[in-house]
N, C-alpha and C positions, 0 to 999 in steps of 0.2 A: 503493500500500499504506500503510495507517494506521499511526501512531506509535504503539507499545506501552510500557507502563510498564516493561517489562524492558529497553527501549532505554536508559532513563535512567541507570543505573550504567555501562554501557558509554560513554555520551556523556560522562558525567562524567570517567570514565578518560581518554578521548581528549583533552578539552580541557586536563585536566592536563598530559598528555604535551606537547601542542602548546605549553602555556604554557612549560614547561621547555625546550622547544626553542628558543622564540623569544627568551628572556631568562633569564639567570642571576640577576636581581633578584628575590628573594624577595617583596618588597614588591609588585611589579608582578604576579607570580604571583598572590598574594593577591586582587589587586584583580580579575585576570582571573576567578578562580574565585567572587569574590562576585558579579559581574556574570553570571557563567555559571549560578550558582544561581537567580536572579531568572529568566533565560531559561527554565531547567529547570521553573519554576514556571507559566510561560505555554504550556505544552506543548500545550494545545488549539487555540493558534492556528497550530499547524504541521502540514502536510498528511501529512508523512512524515519519517522519520529524516533523509534527507539536507537537508531544508529546515531543520530544526532545527541540523544541524551546520554548515550555512552561516551562520547567526545566532551560533553559539558561536564559530566560528573568526574571525568579523568582530570579535568582541570581543578575541581574541588579537591580531590585526593592530592593531586601534585602540590597546591599551593599550601593546603592546610597541614600537609603531612599526615593525615589520618585516612588509613585504609580503608575503613569500614565505618563511615559517620553515622549510620543508622543502626549500630549493632545494640545498643541499648534499647532503642524503640522497637526494634525487630523482637528482643526478647520481652520486652513488656507486652507487646501484641500476642506473642505465642504463650506466655502466660495466662493471658486475658482469655484467649481461645480455649486453652486447655481446661479454664475454669467452667466453660460453657459446654465442654464436649459430652456430658451426660445428656445434656438437652437435645443434641445433635442426633445422638444413637435413638433416642426415645421418640423424636420426630419420624424418623426413617422407619423405626420398628413398627409404628402404629398405623402406617400408611397403607391404604389399599392398592396402591401401585409403588412396591418398593424401589424400582429402579428410576421413578420420576422423583421420588422423595430425595433418593441419594443424589440425583442431579442438581435437584433444587438445594440440597445442603450444600453442596461443593460451590454453586454458584452464588449462595448467600455468604460464603466465606470471604467474597470480595469485597463486603464491608469492612473488613479487617485492614484494608489500605489505610494507613495511618493518616493520610492527607484528608480523608473523607470521615474516617472513624472518630477522630480526636475528640476526647471529652465527652462522649455518650455514655449512657448506660448501657453497657454491652449486652446484659441478659434482655433487658426489655427490648432493645434494638434488633437483636437477632431473633427473638421470638416473634416480633411484628413482621420481621423480613422473612421468615420461613413461610408464613402464611400468605405472602404475596405469590401470586400465580406466575408463570412464565408468559411473557406476552408473545414469544412464539418458542416452540418447542418441537423440534423435528424428532420427537421420540420414535415414532413409528419406523422411520428409517434407522435409527439407531438400533432399535430392538433388533430388526430384519439383519442388519450388518453383523451384530453380535451373535447371530444363530451360527454362522461361519467362523467367526473371530476366535482364534487361539492365542493370539499375541497382541496387546493393547498396550500402547503408549499413551501417557497422560503427561502433558507438559504444564508444570506448576506455574504458579505467578508470585504472590506475596507471601511473605512468612507466617502470618497469621492464619491465612487460610488453608495451609497445609493441615492444619488440625482437622477443618471441615473437609478436606479431601480425602480423609480415611475413610469416610463412610461411603464415599463412591467407589474408592479402590477396593474396599472389601465386597461390593456388590459386583464389581467388573471382575473379580477373582473367582467368582462363583463358577461351578462347573468346569474347575480345573484350568482357567485362562491363566496364562502368564502376564502380569501387569508390570510394567516399568514406568516409574515415575521421574521425570526428569526435571532438573532445577538448574539456576544459573551457574556458571562456572566461576565468576568472581562476584564480591558484593557490589550491588548497584541499588541504590535507593533502600526500600525496604523488601525487596524481593528475596526469595529464598534461595540459600545455597544448601550444600550437602549437609552443613553443620545445623542449619535451622530445621531441615527435613528429618534429621536424626533426632534432634531435640523434640520434635513434635510426635515422634514414635511412627513416623511413616514406613520406616523399613520393616514393620510388622506386617504390613498389608501389601507392600510391592518392592521390587527390586529398585534401587536409587541409582540413578546415573547422572552426571554433570552433562550439560549441553555444551560446556566450555567456553560460552559467550558471556562477555561482562555488559552485555546490553539488556536494557529491561523489555526484551522479545527475543524470541529465538530466531534471529537472523542467520539462514541457513549459512550463507558464505562466512560468517564469524564463528560457525560452530565446528566442534571436533569432527573428523570423519567417522568416528564410532557414532557419534549422535547421528549424523545424516544419514548413515546406513540404518540405523534404528528407525528413524523418521520415514525413510523410503520403504523399509521391509515390514513395518508393523501391520497388522492386519486391520487396524483400526487406531485412529489418532484423535484424541481430545485435547484440545488447546483451551488453557484458562486464560481469562483476561484480556484487556484491551491491547497492551503491549505485545502479547503474542499474535493476537489477531493483526494488528499492524504490521506484524514481521511476516506473517504466514498466509495472509488473505490471497496471495498470488501462488501459493504453492502448488505444484503440479501433482497433485494426489488428492483424493477426498479427505477433508478434515472437518471434525466437529468443534466448533467454536462455542464454548460455554463462557459466559460473560455478563456482567451487569454494565449497561451502556452508561458511561458517565460523562461524555462530552458530546456536543451537538453534531460533530463531524461524525463520529462513530455512529451515532444514532441515526443520522440521515444515510448512511452507507447500508445500514442493516433495516431500514424502513422502520424504525422505531422512535421511541420517545426517550429522554434522557432518563435515566433510573429503571428502565426496564431490563427484566431478566429474560435472557435469551439462549437457546441452543440451537445453533444454526449450521446446517450441513452446506459445505462448499465442496463442489465436485472436483475442482481444480483445473487449472487451464491447460 
């Protein structure tokens, strides 16, 4: 998915937040923003928003000297998510359609994105969000594809939602399927790496792997050959979150995108409204 001019203000806000998270030194923050402005001016060099975000956050790390500015925030979100985990399993267990419920739990985990979730009552927020229906749910297609699928790849997103994803991974692993859960190769914003996935306990439900990328989206050109083979060869792929949608919308294979639309651009692309929960199958170009 291409990079739009509308992405620029959002990118600028995001890097300013990251700069302030990484260092209290205003001179360092100013240097970060100056270098970020030059990167914004080179927007034509980037294939999608996650590619530019990777470059912007590398500036934050380089200037601040902090390798993982969101480390404490990720741990906070993980602990909060683990606190509501029993609610997630109860919701799925009591549902008439267990697969739809597991998908909804995983999609709801997107509220754990710190930029959206900050200062909310997590239990009340999650309980309310779980009850919201999908605006679009290509579940019949997914269920049909799962009949023959023996090897499923799920591409994770932010750290807090890894706890929510366990419910979906357990459902996918039914009937002896092999499930692989891929996360970022290096810290980027509040996205999950192997460290966060293990802390969440995801390895009890799926085989973990790194995509190799430090971008907030699985840009295939930036991923390891091992991940690209996994992505190509898996019988079924489920991609979580907006960043992965931006990186993989043009992939040459069928992908199920599971996300909450958080910006107008993504919502328009998916014929949805901001805040909608979606499971969308794309056949690939």
